[in-house]
C-alpha positions in Angstrom: 22.0 14.5 -166.0 19.6 11.6 -165.7 16.4 11.4 -163.7 17.9 8.7 -161.6 21.0 10.8 -160.7 19.0 13.9 -160.1 16.0 12.6 -158.1 16.3 9.0 -157.1 19.9 8.7 -155.8 19.7 11.8 -153.5 16.5 10.3 -151.9 18.1 6.9 -151.4 21.2 8.5 -149.9 19.0 10.6 -147.5 17.2 7.5 -146.3 20.5 5.6 -145.8 22.3 8.5 -144.1 22.7 7.9 -140.4 20.7 10.5 -138.5 22.4 12.3 -135.6 20.8 11.4 -132.3 21.4 13.8 -129.3 23.4 12.1 -126.5 20.9 13.2 -123.9 17.8 12.0 -125.6 17.4 9.0 -123.3 18.6 8.5 -119.7 18.9 5.2 -117.8 17.7 5.2 -114.2 20.6 4.2 -111.9 18.1 2.4 -109.6 15.9 0.3 -111.9 17.9 0.7 -115.1 14.8 1.6 -117.1 15.4 3.9 -120.1 13.6 7.3 -119.7 12.9 9.8 -122.5 14.6 13.1 -121.7 11.4 15.2 -122.0 9.5 12.8 -119.6 12.4 13.0 -117.1 12.2 16.8 -117.1 8.4 16.9 -116.8 8.7 14.6 -113.8 11.5 16.8 -112.2 14.1 14.1 -112.7 12.2 11.4 -110.8 12.0 8.0 -112.4 8.4 7.3 -113.4 9.1 3.5 -113.1 10.5 3.2 -109.6 10.3 6.7 -108.1 14.0 7.1 -107.8 15.0 10.7 -107.3 17.9 11.6 -109.6 20.1 14.7 -109.3 18.3 17.7 -110.7 19.8 21.0 -112.0 19.8 23.7 -109.3 18.1 26.3 -111.5 15.3 23.8 -112.1 14.9 23.5 -108.4 14.5 27.2 -108.1 12.0 27.3 -111.0 9.9 24.5 -109.4 9.9 25.9 -105.9 9.5 29.6 -106.3 6.1 31.1 -107.2 5.7 31.0 -111.0 9.4 30.1 -111.3 10.4 33.7 -110.5 13.4 34.4 -108.4 16.4 36.8 -108.1 19.9 35.6 -107.7 21.7 37.0 -104.6 25.2 38.3 -105.5 27.9 36.5 -103.4 31.2 37.8 -102.1 34.4 36.8 -103.9 36.9 34.7 -102.0 40.7 34.0 -102.5 41.5 31.5 -105.2 43.5 28.5 -104.1 44.7 30.0 -100.8 46.9 26.9 -100.0 48.3 26.5 -103.5 47.1 22.9 -103.2 48.0 20.2 -105.7 47.2 16.5 -105.8 46.9 14.7 -109.1 46.3 18.1 -110.6 46.4 21.7 -109.3 43.3 22.9 -107.4 43.2 26.1 -109.5 42.9 23.9 -112.6 40.0 21.9 -110.9 38.2 25.2 -110.3 38.6 26.3 -113.9 37.2 23.0 -115.2 34.3 23.1 -112.7 33.5 26.7 -113.6 33.6 25.9 -117.3 31.3 22.9 -117.0 28.8 24.4 -114.6 29.0 28.1 -115.7 28.9 29.0 -112.0 31.6 30.5 -109.7 31.3 27.8 -107.0 29.1 25.0 -105.5 26.4 27.3 -104.0 23.6 29.4 -105.6 21.5 31.7 -103.4 18.2 33.2 -104.6 15.4 35.2 -103.1 11.7 35.2 -104.0 8.4 34.0 -102.8 7.0 30.5 -102.1 3.3 30.5 -101.6 3.4 34.3 -101.2 5.9 34.0 -98.3 9.3 35.7 -98.7 12.1 33.2 -98.9 15.9 33.1 -99.3 17.0 29.7 -100.7 20.7 28.5 -100.7 21.1 25.5 -102.9 24.2 23.4 -103.5 25.3 22.2 -107.0 26.8 18.7 -106.7 28.2 19.0 -110.2 30.7 21.6 -108.8 33.4 19.4 -107.2 30.9 17.2 -105.5 29.1 20.2 -103.9 32.0 20.4 -101.4 32.0 23.2 -98.9 34.9 25.6 -99.2 35.2 29.3 -98.5 32.9 30.4 -101.3 30.2 28.1 -100.0 30.6 29.4 -96.5 30.3 33.0 -97.7 27.2 32.0 -99.7 25.6 30.5 -96.6 26.4 33.6 -94.5 25.2 36.0 -97.2 22.0 34.0 -97.5 21.4 34.2 -93.8 22.1 38.0 -93.8 19.7 38.5 -96.7 17.0 36.5 -95.0 17.3 38.8 -91.9 17.2 41.9 -94.2 14.1 40.8 -95.9 12.5 39.2 -92.8 12.2 36.1 -94.9 12.4 32.4 -94.2 15.8 30.8 -94.8 15.9 27.5 -96.6 19.1 25.6 -97.3 19.3 22.7 -99.8 22.6 20.8 -99.3 23.8 18.2 -101.8 27.4 17.6 -100.8 30.1 15.1 -100.0 31.4 17.4 -97.2 34.3 19.8 -96.7 36.6 20.7 -99.6 39.9 19.1 -98.8 41.8 21.3 -101.2 41.1 24.3 -98.9 42.1 22.5 -95.7 41.5 24.4 -92.4 39.8 27.2 -94.4 37.1 24.7 -95.4 36.7 23.4 -91.9 36.2 26.9 -90.6 33.0 27.2 -92.7 31.3 24.7 -90.3 31.1 27.0 -87.3 30.5 30.0 -89.6 27.5 28.3 -91.1 26.2 27.5 -87.6 26.6 31.1 -86.5 24.7 32.2 -89.6 21.8 29.9 -88.8 21.7 31.2 -85.3 21.4 34.8 -86.6 18.3 33.8 -88.5 16.8 32.1 -85.5 17.6 35.0 -83.2 15.7 37.2 -85.6 12.7 35.0 -85.0 12.7 33.7 -88.6 12.1 30.1 -89.8 15.1 28.0 -90.9 14.3 25.0 -93.0 16.6 22.3 -94.4 15.8 20.3 -97.4 18.2 17.4 -97.5 18.8 15.7 -100.8 21.2 13.0 -102.0 23.9 13.1 -100.7 24.2 15.2 -97.5 27.4 14.1 -96.0 30.5 15.0 -94.0 31.1 18.5 -92.6 27.9 19.7 -94.2 25.8 17.2 -92.4 27.7 17.9 -89.2 26.9 21.7 -89.2 24.1 23.8 -90.7 22.3 20.9 -92.5 21.0 19.3 -89.2 19.9 22.5 -87.5 16.6 23.2 -89.3 13.5 24.1 -87.4 12.1 21.5 -89.8 14.2 19.0 -91.6 12.8 17.6 -94.8 14.5 14.8 -96.8 13.8 13.6 -100.3 13.2 9.8 -100.7 16.3 7.8 -100.9 18.6 10.7 -99.8 21.8 9.4 -98.1 22.4 11.5 -95.0 25.3 11.1 -92.6 28.8 12.1 -91.6 31.0 9.2 -92.7 30.4 6.8 -95.6 29.0 3.4 -94.7 32.1 1.4 -95.7 34.5 3.6 -93.7 32.2 3.5 -90.7 31.8 -0.3 -90.8 35.6 -0.8 -91.0 36.0 1.6 -88.0 33.5 0.0 -85.6 34.0 -3.5 -87.0 30.3 -4.3 -86.9 27.7 -5.0 -89.5 25.4 -2.0 -90.1 21.7 -2.2 -90.9 21.0 -2.0 -94.6 20.1 1.5 -95.8 20.9 3.0 -92.3 21.9 6.3 -93.9 18.9 6.7 -96.2 16.0 9.1 -95.6 13.4 6.5 -94.4 15.8 5.1 -91.8 16.7 8.6 -90.6 13.0 9.4 -90.3 12.3 6.3 -88.3 15.1 7.2 -85.9 14.2 10.9 -85.5 17.0 12.5 -87.6 14.6 14.1 -90.0 11.0 15.3 -89.5 9.6 14.1 -92.8 10.3 12.5 -96.2 8.6 14.2 -99.1 8.7 13.4 -102.8 10.0 16.1 -105.1 6.6 16.7 -106.8 5.0 17.4 -103.4 7.9 19.5 -102.0 6.6 22.9 -103.0 3.2 22.4 -101.4 4.8 21.0 -98.3 7.0 24.1 -98.0 4.0 26.3 -98.4 2.2 24.5 -95.6 5.2 24.7 -93.3 5.8 28.4 -94.1 2.1 29.1 -93.5 2.6 28.0 -89.9 6.1 29.2 -89.2 5.9 32.6 -90.9 2.6 33.4 -89.1 4.4 32.7 -85.8 7.4 34.9 -86.8 5.2 37.8 -87.7 3.4 37.9 -84.3 
């Protein structure tokens, strides 16, 4: 075997061989279309460093960035009937659930965790938009109720973080029933003299916005979050009038008194600590 075959050719082939590049190495910002290196995106909590656009962030990362030292405990949630209406559109609802559970590795669109933020006990219920658009069905309703119950048990603040397109149409009336259930759960927290805070992210729409999401003692929105009941196109076609640009976005909502403040993701934890410092001291008196 010649020197060229043994040493030179393998080195040339190694240089010419196409290297495999991970699909998620770079991300394009949907607002400014700048390319962002994945590690930079994670270190900035999925906020574009070019334009400040707040992208969708994994729910577990939210827990890690909000709870003290990233420590939290998941709250077990009750099981609910699978596909109570035997619903089918372009595909069976049961099949949609299987796919969503496989992709997200979660049972449904809500995760509830307990821990401390700034040393204050907190129960946090967060939506996962990746699970059928964060839609609110029976499982989500049970999660919201269980989160409220756990907050009362621990004498903790209750924080909800909706990211949802609204009610889950595949569960029909069972989905709509979660609106009053979630409102009652919030009232139980308030009756116990405990703080209830809503952290509205993009999007917070439909039956979610029309129920528990707008009942916070303090309502905080992330920059650019779209908040409302009906989509802009449908609303404009219904009233047959031109709507102000960006009328459902966080800054417009702040100007018109629908939210109390707009806070960037990097400042959110400290803002919650400041608010909890005031509300929890009042609750403990």
